C-alpha positions as CSV (number, residue, x, y, z in Angstrom):
1,M,0.0,0.0,0.0
2,T,1.4,3.5,-0.9
3,P,1.7,6.2,1.8
4,E,-1.3,8.0,0.2
5,D,-3.3,4.8,0.4
6,Q,-2.3,4.4,4.0
7,V,-3.5,8.0,4.8
8,Q,-6.9,7.1,3.3
9,S,-7.2,3.7,5.0
10,L,-6.3,5.2,8.4
11,D,-8.9,7.9,7.8
12,L,-6.4,10.6,8.6
13,T,-7.6,14.2,8.2
14,L,-4.6,16.4,7.4
15,P,-4.8,20.1,8.3
16,P,-3.9,22.7,5.7
17,A,-0.2,23.1,5.4
18,P,0.7,25.6,8.1
19,P,1.5,29.2,7.2
20,K,5.1,30.3,7.4
21,G,6.0,32.1,10.5
22,G,9.3,33.7,9.5
23,V,12.0,33.9,6.9
24,Y,12.6,30.3,5.9
25,K,11.4,27.6,3.4
26,P,9.0,24.9,4.7
27,V,10.9,22.3,2.8
28,V,14.4,22.4,1.1
29,I,15.2,19.6,-1.3
30,S,18.9,18.8,-2.0
31,G,19.4,15.8,-4.2
32,N,17.1,13.1,-2.9
33,T,16.7,14.5,0.6
34,A,13.9,16.8,1.9
35,Y,14.7,18.9,4.9
36,V,11.4,19.9,6.6
37,S,11.5,23.0,8.8
38,G,10.1,22.9,12.4
39,H,6.4,22.4,12.6
40,G,4.0,22.8,15.5
41,P,0.7,21.1,16.3
42,Y,-1.3,23.0,13.7
43,R,-5.0,22.3,13.5
44,G,-5.9,24.9,10.8
45,D,-7.1,28.5,10.7
46,G,-4.2,29.7,12.9
47,D,-5.1,27.2,15.7
48,Y,-2.3,25.4,17.5
49,I,-2.2,23.2,20.5
50,C,-0.4,25.2,23.2
51,G,0.8,24.8,26.7
52,R,3.6,23.1,28.7
53,V,3.7,19.4,29.2
54,G,4.0,18.7,32.9
55,S,1.9,21.7,34.0
56,D,-0.8,22.7,31.4
57,L,-0.9,19.3,29.7
58,D,-0.2,15.7,30.7
59,L,1.8,13.1,28.8
60,D,-1.1,11.9,26.7
61,Q,-2.1,15.4,25.7
62,G,1.6,16.1,24.8
63,K,1.7,12.9,22.7
64,A,-1.5,14.0,20.9
65,A,0.1,17.4,20.2
66,A,3.1,15.5,18.6
67,R,0.7,13.4,16.5
68,Q,-1.0,16.6,15.4
69,T,2.4,18.0,14.5
70,G,3.1,14.9,12.4
71,L,-0.2,15.5,10.6
72,A,0.9,19.1,9.8
73,I,4.3,17.8,8.5
74,L,2.4,15.4,6.2
75,A,0.3,18.3,5.0
76,T,3.4,20.3,4.1
77,L,5.1,17.3,2.5
78,R,2.1,16.7,0.3
79,K,1.8,20.4,-0.6
80,E,5.5,20.7,-1.5
81,L,6.1,17.3,-3.1
82,G,2.7,16.8,-4.7
83,S,2.3,13.4,-3.0
84,L,3.5,11.6,0.1
85,N,4.4,8.7,-2.3
86,R,7.6,10.6,-3.2
87,V,8.9,10.0,0.3
88,K,11.0,6.8,0.4
89,R,11.7,6.9,4.2
90,V,12.0,8.9,7.3
91,I,15.7,9.6,8.0
92,K,15.6,11.7,11.2
93,L,13.3,13.6,13.4
94,L,14.1,16.2,16.0
95,G,11.3,16.7,18.5
96,M,11.3,19.6,21.0
97,V,8.8,19.5,23.8
98,N,7.7,22.7,25.7
99,S,7.9,21.2,29.2
100,T,8.5,21.9,32.8
101,P,12.1,21.4,34.0
102,D,11.3,18.2,35.9
103,F,9.3,16.5,33.1
104,P,11.2,13.3,32.2
105,D,9.4,11.8,29.3
106,H,10.2,13.8,26.2
107,P,10.7,10.7,24.0
108,K,7.2,9.4,25.0
109,V,5.7,12.7,23.8
110,I,7.5,12.6,20.4
111,N,6.3,9.0,20.0
112,G,3.0,10.6,18.9
113,C,4.6,11.7,15.7
114,S,6.9,8.7,15.3
115,E,4.0,6.2,15.6
116,L,2.0,8.2,13.1
117,F,4.9,8.0,10.5
118,A,5.3,4.3,11.2
119,Q,1.6,3.9,10.3
120,V,2.0,5.9,7.1
121,W,5.3,4.5,5.8
122,G,5.6,1.2,7.8
123,D,7.8,0.2,10.6
124,D,11.0,0.1,8.5
125,R,10.6,3.1,6.3
126,G,8.6,5.2,8.7
127,V,10.9,5.0,11.7
128,G,14.3,6.8,11.4
129,A,16.9,8.2,13.8
130,R,15.4,10.6,16.3
131,S,16.2,13.1,19.1
132,A,13.6,14.3,21.7
133,V,14.5,17.1,24.0
134,G,12.8,19.4,26.5
135,M,12.7,23.2,26.0
136,G,12.0,26.0,28.3
137,S,9.7,27.6,25.8
138,L,8.6,27.3,22.1
139,P,7.3,30.0,19.8
140,G,3.7,31.0,20.6
141,N,3.8,28.6,23.6
142,I,3.1,25.7,21.2
143,T,3.4,22.3,22.9
144,V,5.7,20.6,20.5
145,E,8.0,21.5,17.5
146,I,9.3,18.8,15.2
147,E,11.6,19.0,12.2
148,G,12.5,16.2,9.9
149,I,14.7,14.8,7.2
150,F,13.2,12.5,4.5
151,E,14.7,10.5,1.7
152,L,12.9,10.9,-1.6
153,E,12.2,8.5,-4.4
């Protein structure tokens, strides 16, 4: 099944590709590699999931925010590439979690995005290298920011 078929079979609803928030490109392609700029948990129409994990949101809510961020990344990839079928594999994700200083489970939060990508591209091609770190704050108080590197067909 292709990634686009998987999105359909999973009944995923992608938000619109998020608007740019600064001077950057949402995706830069070099050779057969796509570098995706940091995305937040965008739901559409300027609406983001906001708040700090460990105070405003619990682990499950943080994980849901990471999943929503993954959906926003899929929307941007589809818009910029024309189809998710052009993505051969996930190479690397960097997940940043807006969290309290004592919150210990950043990787569990970012699993929300990683599990989504594994569903779309499969366990082999959808899971790449990854870092998950806590941050003192993120732009606009968004809960999660994730950037990614993808190999293209």
